[in-house]
N, C-alpha and C positions, 0 to 999 in steps of 0.2 A: 504242417502235416509232413510226415516222412514218406518218401517214395520207396517202395520195396525194390525197385529196379536200380537204385543207386547203391553205392558201397556202404554208406552210412545207414541206409534203410535195411540193407541185408544184415549189418551188424546188430542193429536194434532188434530185428526179427530173431536172430540167433540168440541174443541175450535173453529175450523174453521167453523163447522156447526152453532154454536151459534153466532159467529161474522157475518157470511153471512146472517143468518136469521134476525138478528137485523138490519143489513144494508138494507135488502130488505123491512123491515117494515117501514123504513123512506121514501121509494119511493111510492107515492100515488097509481099509477096504479098497481104496483106489489103487494102492500099490499092488494088491493081489489081482485086481481086475485089469488095470491098464499096463502095468510095467512087469508083467510076468514073462512075456516073450522076449527073447534075446536076439531074434533074427527077423529079417523082413522089415516092413514099415513100422511095426510096433517096436522093433529093435532100435530104431533111431531115437524113439522117445526114452527107451531104457538107457541108451548110451548118453543121451543128454542129461538124464537124471543122475547118472554116475559121475559125469563131469561136474555137474552142479554141486553134488555133495562132497566130492573129493577136493575140488578147487574152489570152495565156497568163499574164501577170502579174495582170491583173484577175480571171481565173478562179481562179487559185491563191489569191489573197487572199479571194475570196468563198467558196471551199471551206473555208478555215481558219475564217472567221467563221461559216459555217453549221455546221461541226463543233462549234465552241464553243457555239453556240446550242443545238444538239440535245443535246449531252452535259451542259452545265452549266445553262443557263437553263431548258430545257424539262424 
């Protein structure tokens, strides 16, 4: 299990947030409901969705590397 208070736990949490928000951006009803605000707390989710869609190759590679690290190395 990954601890959120460690650096690798924080990276896992960030990657999961970016991947989840990018997925929710592809669903039309959820995009209008969750990702319409660009400021405040909901703006963090909007920005994570933008990062996930624009840098999808880098996010996918980092997810695979983090999965390898968590499952094999750690």
